[in-house]
C-alpha positions in Angstrom: -8.9 -10.8 -3.2 -6.9 -11.3 -6.2 -5.7 -8.0 -7.2 -2.7 -5.7 -8.1 -0.4 -5.7 -5.3 2.5 -3.2 -4.8 4.5 -1.2 -2.2 4.1 2.7 -1.7 5.9 5.1 -0.1 4.5 8.1 1.8 6.4 11.2 0.7 6.2 13.0 4.5 7.1 10.0 6.7 8.8 7.7 4.4 6.7 4.9 5.7 6.3 1.8 3.4 2.8 0.2 2.5 1.8 -2.8 0.9 -1.4 -1.7 -1.1 -3.9 -4.2 -3.2 -6.0 -2.7 -5.8 -8.0 -3.6 -9.1 -7.0 -3.1 -12.2 -9.1 0.2 -12.3 -7.3 1.8 -9.0 -9.7 0.7 -6.6 -8.2 0.3 -3.4 -9.2 -3.4 -2.2 -6.9 -3.6 1.2 -3.6 -2.4 2.9 -1.1 -3.1 5.1 1.5 -1.1 7.0 3.3 0.7 7.7 6.0 -2.1 7.0 9.8 -2.3 8.0 11.8 -1.4 4.6 14.5 -3.6 5.9 12.5 -6.4 6.1 10.1 -6.3 3.0 8.3 -9.8 2.1 6.8 -11.0 -1.0 3.9 -9.2 -1.8 1.8 -12.3 -1.6 2.7 -13.0 2.1 1.1 -10.0 3.7 -2.5 -9.9 4.9 -4.7 -7.0 3.4 -7.2 -5.8 4.9 -9.9 -2.8 5.0 -8.5 -1.1 8.5 -6.3 1.7 6.7 -8.7 1.9 3.3 -10.0 5.4 4.0 -6.6 7.0 4.9 -4.8 5.3 2.1 -7.4 6.8 -0.6 -6.8 9.8 1.0 -3.2 9.9 0.8 -3.3 8.7 -2.6 -5.8 11.6 -3.5 -3.5 14.0 -1.8 -0.3 12.5 -4.1 1.7 11.3 -0.9 1.8 8.0 -1.7 4.1 6.8 -4.6 5.0 3.2 -5.7 8.2 1.8 -4.2 10.4 -0.5 -5.7 12.7 -2.1 -2.9 
C-alpha cells in the first residue's frame, strides 16, 4: 500500500492498533488490537480492510490518538 503507518491507542479500552493512511488522512488499512508489550516495527504488520469502518468511526469520535511506544 505504501502509506504512512503509526500506532494509535483507543482512549476507552486502552487497546493499541497499527493504522496505515494516506498523507491526507484516508485510512488504507489497519490491524489490532496489539499487545502493547510486544509491539513490532510498523512494517512487520499486515494491514487490511477488516476493521477500517470501525477505525474510521473511532477516529471521527476522537477515541483514537497517536501512540508512541
